[in-house]
C-alpha beads as a LAMMPS data file, in Angstrom:
LAMMPS data file: protein, C-alpha beads

420 atoms
419 bonds

1 atom types
1 bond types

-500.0 500.0 xlo xhi
-500.0 500.0 ylo yhi
-500.0 500.0 zlo zhi

Masses

1 110.0

Atoms # bond

1 1 1 -129.985 -412.757 -123.715
2 1 1 -129.009 -414.283 -120.382
3 1 1 -132.555 -414.973 -119.108
4 1 1 -134.097 -418.029 -120.702
5 1 1 -135.637 -421.393 -119.886
6 1 1 -132.844 -423.717 -121.052
7 1 1 -131.595 -426.248 -118.523
8 1 1 -127.896 -426.769 -119.295
9 1 1 -128.092 -430.374 -118.051
10 1 1 -130.381 -431.210 -120.966
11 1 1 -127.789 -430.124 -123.522
12 1 1 -125.868 -432.912 -125.274
13 1 1 -122.470 -433.340 -123.589
14 1 1 -120.642 -434.075 -126.833
15 1 1 -122.002 -430.862 -128.368
16 1 1 -120.677 -428.944 -125.372
17 1 1 -117.291 -430.666 -125.754
18 1 1 -117.090 -429.605 -129.404
19 1 1 -117.943 -425.995 -128.568
20 1 1 -115.347 -425.977 -125.776
21 1 1 -112.699 -427.319 -128.179
22 1 1 -113.586 -424.628 -130.715
23 1 1 -113.389 -421.969 -127.995
24 1 1 -109.981 -423.150 -126.762
25 1 1 -108.712 -422.945 -130.357
26 1 1 -109.823 -419.318 -130.615
27 1 1 -113.118 -419.837 -132.433
28 1 1 -116.746 -419.355 -131.400
29 1 1 -119.326 -422.138 -131.469
30 1 1 -123.055 -422.193 -130.738
31 1 1 -125.888 -424.694 -130.704
32 1 1 -128.290 -423.452 -133.342
33 1 1 -131.659 -424.071 -134.941
34 1 1 -134.085 -426.780 -133.867
35 1 1 -131.969 -427.808 -130.881
36 1 1 -132.335 -424.383 -129.253
37 1 1 -135.984 -424.133 -130.223
38 1 1 -136.866 -427.520 -128.723
39 1 1 -134.919 -426.855 -125.520
40 1 1 -136.889 -423.644 -125.029
41 1 1 -140.152 -425.530 -125.598
42 1 1 -139.198 -428.201 -123.070
43 1 1 -138.918 -430.842 -125.796
44 1 1 -136.077 -433.305 -126.349
45 1 1 -134.075 -432.121 -129.374
46 1 1 -133.507 -434.640 -132.142
47 1 1 -130.235 -432.971 -133.138
48 1 1 -127.726 -430.574 -131.634
49 1 1 -126.367 -428.794 -134.695
50 1 1 -123.492 -426.368 -134.154
51 1 1 -122.628 -423.155 -136.024
52 1 1 -119.167 -421.602 -135.822
53 1 1 -116.873 -418.973 -137.313
54 1 1 -114.281 -421.690 -138.093
55 1 1 -114.093 -422.887 -141.711
56 1 1 -114.745 -426.550 -142.591
57 1 1 -111.005 -427.123 -143.009
58 1 1 -110.254 -425.598 -139.604
59 1 1 -112.974 -427.674 -137.967
60 1 1 -111.656 -430.824 -139.608
61 1 1 -108.142 -430.137 -138.290
62 1 1 -109.440 -429.792 -134.724
63 1 1 -111.342 -433.085 -134.655
64 1 1 -109.601 -436.269 -135.674
65 1 1 -112.861 -438.165 -136.095
66 1 1 -114.540 -435.804 -138.542
67 1 1 -115.428 -435.608 -142.205
68 1 1 -116.194 -432.692 -144.549
69 1 1 -119.374 -433.297 -146.550
70 1 1 -121.742 -431.405 -148.850
71 1 1 -121.669 -429.599 -152.165
72 1 1 -124.314 -426.890 -151.953
73 1 1 -122.954 -425.944 -148.534
74 1 1 -119.899 -427.674 -147.082
75 1 1 -120.043 -428.679 -143.421
76 1 1 -118.374 -431.130 -141.065
77 1 1 -119.639 -434.252 -139.327
78 1 1 -117.863 -434.875 -136.025
79 1 1 -118.135 -438.369 -134.522
80 1 1 -117.664 -439.945 -131.106
81 1 1 -118.955 -443.092 -129.405
82 1 1 -121.615 -443.714 -132.015
83 1 1 -122.837 -440.105 -131.940
84 1 1 -122.679 -437.573 -134.770
85 1 1 -122.802 -433.792 -134.468
86 1 1 -123.118 -431.540 -137.513
87 1 1 -120.861 -428.465 -137.420
88 1 1 -121.346 -425.715 -140.020
89 1 1 -119.579 -422.448 -140.709
90 1 1 -121.654 -419.257 -140.469
91 1 1 -123.184 -418.483 -143.855
92 1 1 -123.044 -415.046 -145.397
93 1 1 -124.926 -413.282 -148.231
94 1 1 -124.792 -415.108 -151.563
95 1 1 -122.073 -413.798 -153.859
96 1 1 -122.762 -412.546 -157.384
97 1 1 -121.217 -415.730 -158.766
98 1 1 -123.463 -417.909 -156.610
99 1 1 -126.529 -415.893 -157.577
100 1 1 -125.878 -416.861 -161.200
101 1 1 -126.229 -420.506 -160.254
102 1 1 -129.889 -420.014 -159.290
103 1 1 -132.495 -421.539 -161.534
104 1 1 -135.109 -419.368 -163.202
105 1 1 -137.469 -420.324 -160.398
106 1 1 -135.074 -418.792 -157.879
107 1 1 -133.763 -421.971 -156.242
108 1 1 -130.273 -421.732 -154.799
109 1 1 -127.900 -424.389 -156.100
110 1 1 -124.687 -423.204 -154.456
111 1 1 -124.323 -421.634 -151.030
112 1 1 -120.669 -421.684 -149.943
113 1 1 -120.312 -418.055 -148.839
114 1 1 -119.209 -417.656 -145.224
115 1 1 -120.168 -414.764 -142.955
116 1 1 -120.937 -413.629 -139.414
117 1 1 -123.359 -415.040 -136.860
118 1 1 -125.874 -412.269 -137.602
119 1 1 -125.641 -412.919 -141.359
120 1 1 -126.078 -416.641 -140.727
121 1 1 -129.244 -415.972 -138.723
122 1 1 -130.748 -413.959 -141.573
123 1 1 -130.026 -416.761 -144.046
124 1 1 -132.117 -419.260 -142.043
125 1 1 -135.735 -420.026 -142.926
126 1 1 -137.919 -419.243 -139.879
127 1 1 -137.231 -416.964 -136.941
128 1 1 -137.772 -419.733 -134.376
129 1 1 -134.995 -421.732 -136.079
130 1 1 -132.482 -418.867 -136.018
131 1 1 -131.608 -418.791 -132.310
132 1 1 -128.032 -419.391 -131.128
133 1 1 -127.171 -420.810 -127.713
134 1 1 -123.760 -420.690 -126.057
135 1 1 -123.721 -423.481 -123.428
136 1 1 -120.444 -422.227 -121.963
137 1 1 -121.761 -418.748 -121.203
138 1 1 -125.385 -420.017 -121.041
139 1 1 -126.600 -417.176 -123.258
140 1 1 -128.988 -417.009 -126.239
141 1 1 -128.360 -414.748 -129.231
142 1 1 -131.357 -413.611 -131.272
143 1 1 -131.027 -411.384 -134.357
144 1 1 -134.488 -411.885 -135.938
145 1 1 -137.028 -411.882 -133.081
146 1 1 -137.249 -415.666 -132.855
147 1 1 -137.359 -415.762 -129.068
148 1 1 -140.449 -413.565 -128.935
149 1 1 -142.087 -415.454 -131.824
150 1 1 -141.537 -418.727 -129.992
151 1 1 -143.183 -417.322 -126.883
152 1 1 -146.136 -416.278 -129.048
153 1 1 -146.156 -419.665 -130.846
154 1 1 -145.748 -417.765 -134.121
155 1 1 -144.134 -419.178 -137.272
156 1 1 -142.610 -416.375 -139.303
157 1 1 -140.396 -416.525 -142.381
158 1 1 -137.185 -414.496 -142.281
159 1 1 -137.218 -412.016 -145.161
160 1 1 -139.634 -412.047 -148.101
161 1 1 -141.693 -415.270 -147.760
162 1 1 -142.412 -415.580 -151.476
163 1 1 -138.720 -415.243 -152.339
164 1 1 -137.637 -417.646 -149.600
165 1 1 -140.098 -420.298 -150.813
166 1 1 -138.804 -419.891 -154.356
167 1 1 -135.237 -420.336 -153.117
168 1 1 -136.218 -423.680 -151.610
169 1 1 -139.819 -424.923 -152.105
170 1 1 -139.338 -427.584 -149.413
171 1 1 -139.693 -424.749 -146.912
172 1 1 -143.467 -424.954 -147.366
173 1 1 -143.340 -428.552 -146.125
174 1 1 -141.121 -427.513 -143.229
175 1 1 -143.698 -424.859 -142.387
176 1 1 -146.407 -427.531 -142.337
177 1 1 -144.290 -429.810 -140.146
178 1 1 -143.470 -427.123 -137.601
179 1 1 -147.106 -426.024 -137.472
180 1 1 -148.228 -429.572 -136.698
181 1 1 -145.350 -430.610 -134.455
182 1 1 -144.894 -427.459 -132.384
183 1 1 -148.430 -426.118 -132.308
184 1 1 -147.335 -422.814 -133.825
185 1 1 -149.367 -420.729 -136.273
186 1 1 -147.930 -419.148 -139.407
187 1 1 -148.403 -415.408 -139.610
188 1 1 -150.446 -414.104 -142.552
189 1 1 -147.432 -412.915 -144.552
190 1 1 -145.748 -416.328 -144.261
191 1 1 -148.882 -418.370 -144.957
192 1 1 -150.322 -416.465 -147.902
193 1 1 -147.716 -417.463 -150.541
194 1 1 -147.731 -421.165 -149.564
195 1 1 -150.735 -422.032 -151.712
196 1 1 -148.923 -420.862 -154.842
197 1 1 -145.434 -421.900 -153.742
198 1 1 -146.613 -425.475 -153.285
199 1 1 -146.621 -425.837 -157.054
200 1 1 -142.834 -425.404 -157.023
201 1 1 -142.519 -428.774 -155.289
202 1 1 -142.694 -430.277 -158.781
203 1 1 -139.113 -429.013 -159.264
204 1 1 -137.792 -430.733 -156.125
205 1 1 -135.996 -434.093 -156.539
206 1 1 -138.418 -436.967 -155.716
207 1 1 -135.926 -438.526 -153.286
208 1 1 -135.885 -435.357 -151.199
209 1 1 -139.682 -435.153 -151.199
210 1 1 -139.874 -438.756 -149.981
211 1 1 -137.729 -437.831 -146.976
212 1 1 -139.906 -434.798 -146.240
213 1 1 -143.109 -436.859 -146.457
214 1 1 -141.712 -439.261 -143.859
215 1 1 -140.920 -436.365 -141.502
216 1 1 -144.514 -435.207 -141.854
217 1 1 -146.485 -438.455 -141.772
218 1 1 -144.247 -441.101 -140.223
219 1 1 -144.314 -439.190 -136.973
220 1 1 -146.119 -438.608 -133.713
221 1 1 -147.991 -435.733 -135.371
222 1 1 -149.128 -437.470 -138.577
223 1 1 -152.819 -436.532 -138.304
224 1 1 -152.092 -432.873 -137.589
225 1 1 -149.512 -432.764 -140.402
226 1 1 -151.983 -434.160 -142.909
227 1 1 -154.593 -431.638 -141.796
228 1 1 -152.198 -428.710 -142.290
229 1 1 -151.156 -430.067 -145.685
230 1 1 -154.825 -430.307 -146.623
231 1 1 -155.458 -426.708 -145.626
232 1 1 -152.516 -425.479 -147.683
233 1 1 -153.187 -427.620 -150.775
234 1 1 -149.972 -429.592 -150.367
235 1 1 -151.535 -433.068 -150.371
236 1 1 -152.597 -432.440 -153.961
237 1 1 -148.972 -431.702 -154.874
238 1 1 -147.522 -434.756 -153.144
239 1 1 -150.210 -437.356 -153.873
240 1 1 -151.858 -436.333 -157.151
241 1 1 -153.477 -439.754 -157.669
242 1 1 -155.829 -439.338 -154.706
243 1 1 -159.400 -438.138 -155.156
244 1 1 -159.898 -434.429 -154.518
245 1 1 -162.881 -432.103 -154.380
246 1 1 -163.071 -428.698 -156.041
247 1 1 -161.027 -427.130 -153.247
248 1 1 -158.249 -429.698 -153.823
249 1 1 -158.914 -431.449 -150.544
250 1 1 -158.680 -435.229 -150.462
251 1 1 -161.637 -437.160 -149.092
252 1 1 -160.139 -438.936 -146.071
253 1 1 -161.754 -442.267 -145.304
254 1 1 -161.592 -444.250 -142.039
255 1 1 -158.810 -446.451 -143.482
256 1 1 -156.360 -443.586 -143.982
257 1 1 -157.325 -441.810 -140.768
258 1 1 -156.845 -444.938 -138.665
259 1 1 -153.553 -445.764 -140.393
260 1 1 -152.149 -442.395 -139.329
261 1 1 -153.551 -442.750 -135.811
262 1 1 -151.952 -446.201 -135.542
263 1 1 -148.636 -444.730 -136.685
264 1 1 -148.805 -442.071 -133.985
265 1 1 -149.665 -444.646 -131.334
266 1 1 -146.782 -446.934 -132.300
267 1 1 -144.316 -444.046 -132.156
268 1 1 -145.600 -443.005 -128.732
269 1 1 -145.125 -446.610 -127.591
270 1 1 -141.590 -446.724 -128.966
271 1 1 -142.488 -449.341 -131.595
272 1 1 -141.011 -449.322 -135.114
273 1 1 -142.954 -447.921 -138.054
274 1 1 -142.386 -448.287 -141.763
275 1 1 -143.175 -446.195 -144.853
276 1 1 -144.443 -449.353 -146.591
277 1 1 -147.635 -449.534 -144.529
278 1 1 -148.205 -445.794 -144.702
279 1 1 -147.997 -445.724 -148.499
280 1 1 -150.210 -448.810 -148.700
281 1 1 -152.913 -446.847 -146.861
282 1 1 -152.357 -443.588 -148.759
283 1 1 -152.516 -445.171 -152.214
284 1 1 -155.000 -447.969 -151.584
285 1 1 -158.014 -446.144 -153.021
286 1 1 -156.480 -445.161 -156.396
287 1 1 -154.841 -448.586 -156.669
288 1 1 -158.091 -450.421 -155.876
289 1 1 -160.020 -448.314 -158.373
290 1 1 -157.432 -449.086 -161.029
291 1 1 -157.553 -452.799 -160.170
292 1 1 -161.334 -452.889 -160.616
293 1 1 -160.905 -451.594 -164.156
294 1 1 -158.571 -454.478 -164.928
295 1 1 -161.068 -456.920 -163.411
296 1 1 -163.724 -455.487 -165.734
297 1 1 -161.404 -456.372 -168.606
298 1 1 -161.313 -460.003 -167.482
299 1 1 -158.241 -460.115 -165.258
300 1 1 -158.382 -462.126 -162.045
301 1 1 -158.536 -460.164 -158.786
302 1 1 -154.984 -461.218 -157.974
303 1 1 -153.552 -460.201 -161.352
304 1 1 -155.545 -456.975 -161.367
305 1 1 -154.101 -455.945 -157.999
306 1 1 -150.577 -456.795 -159.083
307 1 1 -150.726 -454.794 -162.316
308 1 1 -152.543 -451.855 -160.747
309 1 1 -150.146 -451.824 -157.815
310 1 1 -147.138 -451.593 -160.115
311 1 1 -148.712 -448.716 -162.045
312 1 1 -149.741 -446.682 -158.995
313 1 1 -146.369 -447.094 -157.297
314 1 1 -144.536 -446.105 -160.495
315 1 1 -146.600 -442.911 -160.798
316 1 1 -146.095 -442.008 -157.139
317 1 1 -142.339 -442.526 -157.461
318 1 1 -142.231 -439.717 -160.012
319 1 1 -143.258 -437.407 -157.154
320 1 1 -141.793 -439.109 -154.083
321 1 1 -139.130 -441.680 -154.915
322 1 1 -140.175 -444.610 -152.711
323 1 1 -137.172 -446.943 -152.279
324 1 1 -137.765 -450.431 -153.634
325 1 1 -137.313 -452.023 -150.209
326 1 1 -140.491 -450.199 -149.147
327 1 1 -142.495 -450.214 -152.390
328 1 1 -142.059 -453.997 -152.697
329 1 1 -143.614 -454.463 -149.251
330 1 1 -146.452 -452.072 -150.119
331 1 1 -147.262 -454.067 -153.248
332 1 1 -147.039 -457.269 -151.218
333 1 1 -149.570 -455.997 -148.662
334 1 1 -151.985 -455.184 -151.476
335 1 1 -151.417 -458.444 -153.349
336 1 1 -152.146 -460.517 -150.244
337 1 1 -155.610 -459.021 -149.692
338 1 1 -157.571 -461.358 -152.058
339 1 1 -155.849 -464.348 -150.466
340 1 1 -157.631 -463.724 -147.161
341 1 1 -160.843 -464.921 -148.816
342 1 1 -159.456 -468.486 -148.782
343 1 1 -159.802 -469.802 -145.227
344 1 1 -159.358 -473.511 -145.927
345 1 1 -156.709 -475.733 -147.452
346 1 1 -153.074 -475.220 -148.383
347 1 1 -153.592 -471.662 -149.646
348 1 1 -154.832 -470.497 -146.256
349 1 1 -152.002 -472.368 -144.541
350 1 1 -149.361 -470.751 -146.722
351 1 1 -150.868 -467.299 -146.143
352 1 1 -150.866 -467.770 -142.374
353 1 1 -147.153 -468.619 -142.534
354 1 1 -146.138 -465.796 -144.866
355 1 1 -143.403 -463.557 -143.419
356 1 1 -145.504 -460.469 -144.133
357 1 1 -148.772 -462.001 -142.928
358 1 1 -149.198 -459.689 -139.944
359 1 1 -148.738 -456.523 -142.003
360 1 1 -151.302 -457.701 -144.549
361 1 1 -153.664 -458.806 -141.761
362 1 1 -153.422 -455.377 -140.107
363 1 1 -154.289 -453.831 -143.452
364 1 1 -157.314 -456.133 -143.781
365 1 1 -158.531 -454.751 -140.453
366 1 1 -158.215 -451.205 -141.803
367 1 1 -160.167 -452.174 -144.925
368 1 1 -162.981 -453.520 -142.764
369 1 1 -163.496 -450.013 -141.376
370 1 1 -164.799 -449.027 -144.803
371 1 1 -166.293 -452.376 -145.858
372 1 1 -168.349 -454.201 -143.210
373 1 1 -168.585 -457.259 -145.471
374 1 1 -164.971 -457.996 -144.507
375 1 1 -165.729 -458.280 -140.784
376 1 1 -166.378 -462.076 -140.857
377 1 1 -163.010 -462.569 -142.559
378 1 1 -161.300 -460.361 -139.968
379 1 1 -162.925 -462.360 -137.163
380 1 1 -161.826 -465.675 -138.678
381 1 1 -158.212 -464.641 -139.248
382 1 1 -158.101 -463.062 -135.797
383 1 1 -159.354 -466.245 -134.151
384 1 1 -156.990 -468.555 -136.059
385 1 1 -154.025 -466.679 -134.610
386 1 1 -155.156 -467.307 -131.025
387 1 1 -155.151 -471.128 -131.169
388 1 1 -152.340 -473.650 -131.096
389 1 1 -150.417 -474.954 -134.076
390 1 1 -152.277 -478.290 -133.975
391 1 1 -155.644 -476.561 -133.711
392 1 1 -154.747 -474.352 -136.675
393 1 1 -154.016 -477.442 -138.780
394 1 1 -157.313 -479.018 -137.777
395 1 1 -159.284 -475.862 -138.514
396 1 1 -157.671 -475.170 -141.893
397 1 1 -157.341 -478.730 -143.223
398 1 1 -159.623 -481.147 -141.402
399 1 1 -162.572 -478.785 -141.156
400 1 1 -162.131 -477.704 -144.741
401 1 1 -162.808 -479.459 -148.003
402 1 1 -159.196 -479.413 -149.201
403 1 1 -157.069 -482.537 -148.828
404 1 1 -154.123 -482.633 -146.478
405 1 1 -150.816 -481.705 -148.030
406 1 1 -147.288 -481.280 -146.871
407 1 1 -147.180 -478.141 -144.785
408 1 1 -144.293 -475.697 -144.345
409 1 1 -142.744 -475.253 -140.918
410 1 1 -144.697 -472.852 -138.775
411 1 1 -143.132 -469.370 -138.451
412 1 1 -144.225 -467.096 -135.672
413 1 1 -145.609 -463.930 -137.316
414 1 1 -144.282 -460.595 -136.169
415 1 1 -146.642 -458.013 -134.779
416 1 1 -148.042 -455.034 -136.665
417 1 1 -145.638 -452.777 -138.524
418 1 1 -142.742 -454.843 -137.149
419 1 1 -143.629 -457.307 -139.899
420 1 1 -143.325 -454.858 -142.741

Bonds

1 1 1 2
2 1 2 3
3 1 3 4
4 1 4 5
5 1 5 6
6 1 6 7
7 1 7 8
8 1 8 9
9 1 9 10
10 1 10 11
11 1 11 12
12 1 12 13
13 1 13 14
14 1 14 15
15 1 15 16
16 1 16 17
17 1 17 18
18 1 18 19
19 1 19 20
20 1 20 21
21 1 21 22
22 1 22 23
23 1 23 24
24 1 24 25
25 1 25 26
26 1 26 27
27 1 27 28
28 1 28 29
29 1 29 30
30 1 30 31
31 1 31 32
32 1 32 33
33 1 33 34
34 1 34 35
35 1 35 36
36 1 36 37
37 1 37 38
38 1 38 39
39 1 39 40
40 1 40 41
41 1 41 42
42 1 42 43
43 1 43 44
44 1 44 45
45 1 45 46
46 1 46 47
47 1 47 48
48 1 48 49
49 1 49 50
50 1 50 51
51 1 51 52
52 1 52 53
53 1 53 54
54 1 54 55
55 1 55 56
56 1 56 57
57 1 57 58
58 1 58 59
59 1 59 60
60 1 60 61
61 1 61 62
62 1 62 63
63 1 63 64
64 1 64 65
65 1 65 66
66 1 66 67
67 1 67 68
68 1 68 69
69 1 69 70
70 1 70 71
71 1 71 72
72 1 72 73
73 1 73 74
74 1 74 75
75 1 75 76
76 1 76 77
77 1 77 78
78 1 78 79
79 1 79 80
80 1 80 81
81 1 81 82
82 1 82 83
83 1 83 84
84 1 84 85
85 1 85 86
86 1 86 87
87 1 87 88
88 1 88 89
89 1 89 90
90 1 90 91
91 1 91 92
92 1 92 93
93 1 93 94
94 1 94 95
95 1 95 96
96 1 96 97
97 1 97 98
98 1 98 99
99 1 99 100
100 1 100 101
101 1 101 102
102 1 102 103
103 1 103 104
104 1 104 105
105 1 105 106
106 1 106 107
107 1 107 108
108 1 108 109
109 1 109 110
110 1 110 111
111 1 111 112
112 1 112 113
113 1 113 114
114 1 114 115
115 1 115 116
116 1 116 117
117 1 117 118
118 1 118 119
119 1 119 120
120 1 120 121
121 1 121 122
122 1 122 123
123 1 123 124
124 1 124 125
125 1 125 126
126 1 126 127
127 1 127 128
128 1 128 129
129 1 129 130
130 1 130 131
131 1 131 132
132 1 132 133
133 1 133 134
134 1 134 135
135 1 135 136
136 1 136 137
137 1 137 138
138 1 138 139
139 1 139 140
140 1 140 141
141 1 141 142
142 1 142 143
143 1 143 144
144 1 144 145
145 1 145 146
146 1 146 147
147 1 147 148
148 1 148 149
149 1 149 150
150 1 150 151
151 1 151 152
152 1 152 153
153 1 153 154
154 1 154 155
155 1 155 156
156 1 156 157
157 1 157 158
158 1 158 159
159 1 159 160
160 1 160 161
161 1 161 162
162 1 162 163
163 1 163 164
164 1 164 165
165 1 165 166
166 1 166 167
167 1 167 168
168 1 168 169
169 1 169 170
170 1 170 171
171 1 171 172
172 1 172 173
173 1 173 174
174 1 174 175
175 1 175 176
176 1 176 177
177 1 177 178
178 1 178 179
179 1 179 180
180 1 180 181
181 1 181 182
182 1 182 183
183 1 183 184
184 1 184 185
185 1 185 186
186 1 186 187
187 1 187 188
188 1 188 189
189 1 189 190
190 1 190 191
191 1 191 192
192 1 192 193
193 1 193 194
194 1 194 195
195 1 195 196
196 1 196 197
197 1 197 198
198 1 198 199
199 1 199 200
200 1 200 201
201 1 201 202
202 1 202 203
203 1 203 204
204 1 204 205
205 1 205 206
206 1 206 207
207 1 207 208
208 1 208 209
209 1 209 210
210 1 210 211
211 1 211 212
212 1 212 213
213 1 213 214
214 1 214 215
215 1 215 216
216 1 216 217
217 1 217 218
218 1 218 219
219 1 219 220
220 1 220 221
221 1 221 222
222 1 222 223
223 1 223 224
224 1 224 225
225 1 225 226
226 1 226 227
227 1 227 228
228 1 228 229
229 1 229 230
230 1 230 231
231 1 231 232
232 1 232 233
233 1 233 234
234 1 234 235
235 1 235 236
236 1 236 237
237 1 237 238
238 1 238 239
239 1 239 240
240 1 240 241
241 1 241 242
242 1 242 243
243 1 243 244
244 1 244 245
245 1 245 246
246 1 246 247
247 1 247 248
248 1 248 249
249 1 249 250
250 1 250 251
251 1 251 252
252 1 252 253
253 1 253 254
254 1 254 255
255 1 255 256
256 1 256 257
257 1 257 258
258 1 258 259
259 1 259 260
260 1 260 261
261 1 261 262
262 1 262 263
263 1 263 264
264 1 264 265
265 1 265 266
266 1 266 267
267 1 267 268
268 1 268 269
269 1 269 270
270 1 270 271
271 1 271 272
272 1 272 273
273 1 273 274
274 1 274 275
275 1 275 276
276 1 276 277
277 1 277 278
278 1 278 279
279 1 279 280
280 1 280 281
281 1 281 282
282 1 282 283
283 1 283 284
284 1 284 285
285 1 285 286
286 1 286 287
287 1 287 288
288 1 288 289
289 1 289 290
290 1 290 291
291 1 291 292
292 1 292 293
293 1 293 294
294 1 294 295
295 1 295 296
296 1 296 297
297 1 297 298
298 1 298 299
299 1 299 300
300 1 300 301
301 1 301 302
302 1 302 303
303 1 303 304
304 1 304 305
305 1 305 306
306 1 306 307
307 1 307 308
308 1 308 309
309 1 309 310
310 1 310 311
311 1 311 312
312 1 312 313
313 1 313 314
314 1 314 315
315 1 315 316
316 1 316 317
317 1 317 318
318 1 318 319
319 1 319 320
320 1 320 321
321 1 321 322
322 1 322 323
323 1 323 324
324 1 324 325
325 1 325 326
326 1 326 327
327 1 327 328
328 1 328 329
329 1 329 330
330 1 330 331
331 1 331 332
332 1 332 333
333 1 333 334
334 1 334 335
335 1 335 336
336 1 336 337
337 1 337 338
338 1 338 339
339 1 339 340
340 1 340 341
341 1 341 342
342 1 342 343
343 1 343 344
344 1 344 345
345 1 345 346
346 1 346 347
347 1 347 348
348 1 348 349
349 1 349 350
350 1 350 351
351 1 351 352
352 1 352 353
353 1 353 354
354 1 354 355
355 1 355 356
356 1 356 357
357 1 357 358
358 1 358 359
359 1 359 360
360 1 360 361
361 1 361 362
362 1 362 363
363 1 363 364
364 1 364 365
365 1 365 366
366 1 366 367
367 1 367 368
368 1 368 369
369 1 369 370
370 1 370 371
371 1 371 372
372 1 372 373
373 1 373 374
374 1 374 375
375 1 375 376
376 1 376 377
377 1 377 378
378 1 378 379
379 1 379 380
380 1 380 381
381 1 381 382
382 1 382 383
383 1 383 384
384 1 384 385
385 1 385 386
386 1 386 387
387 1 387 388
388 1 388 389
389 1 389 390
390 1 390 391
391 1 391 392
392 1 392 393
393 1 393 394
394 1 394 395
395 1 395 396
396 1 396 397
397 1 397 398
398 1 398 399
399 1 399 400
400 1 400 401
401 1 401 402
402 1 402 403
403 1 403 404
404 1 404 405
405 1 405 406
406 1 406 407
407 1 407 408
408 1 408 409
409 1 409 410
410 1 410 411
411 1 411 412
412 1 412 413
413 1 413 414
414 1 414 415
415 1 415 416
416 1 416 417
417 1 417 418
418 1 418 419
419 1 419 420
């Protein structure tokens, strides 16, 4: 297919260098998958993966700065000047021996059978991800109708959708991500089995599900991703502690909606985002409900939040393994919320100078969207950040009833999710 919309100047130069090296050594190499898809859509590809007829060992011999990785399917990482390109050998049909390694559910555990470019295309998940581009000849190769599907904005599974989802249940999350990110629509045959296949996510390692959740929600298409997940019943599988109606749809409040909108805005502005704040918003309602039960038993608000936070995070980690460096910040954001009620004395001063103050303050603002009683507190903590260090001391200590104490050195709080 020589006629296409790919501008060769937008193709990664290092990827072209790798393909040229493969070609000079007698092999064939192609940019494949999302890189081709995004180039055709006029988007900037995140990765430029390469597929070739060379084996991992042959690839490794050609590139001094390379490393063979992987167990389920071995591939090669090629490095240069801080850049990494993934180079994989064409996959072929699974052998009888490899088929025996499948679980009863149908998931593939081993996949080291090599084949032709056409066989590799058939092994991929969706037609729009199975296009091959040769930047040397400037031609596209399409064996499954992906080019036409992309023009129609159609998401179609290659092969039997039900079987392909059983092979790898994470494909249902990839379908949701592509639908939200690319504005494509799954065809009926590909969409129908998703509702049932979503239950197979329980068999996926929690660490892998955590990564997939970030791709969906810690993105510039978080709101759309959540909406697609709602429609397909996937939120219920990933966040079972949330409140759902009879149709297994979570009741989204202003707090969660605004948290996702803020995430999108920060990404569009090129600002950093963190999973800690996102999970704080997602799990706030079940955690707060659990904390109230502990308060009813006589625990202080602070202790109730701490205990409930530990429980809710532990349960969520059984589904999506949140790394401790993020879960600790999430619990910290929650635990700091009752402290905002103290606006005078040393407690208020210490809170204002906490390293994670800004993240917790941003979360207080989100809470006020659902609880207007918090608005005076938001106004006070907003105002205190606009005045000088000396004026802060006067407002917190002199104007208050607490006696003056030794104060810690003032630290300038970071802004928004930068503080997480």
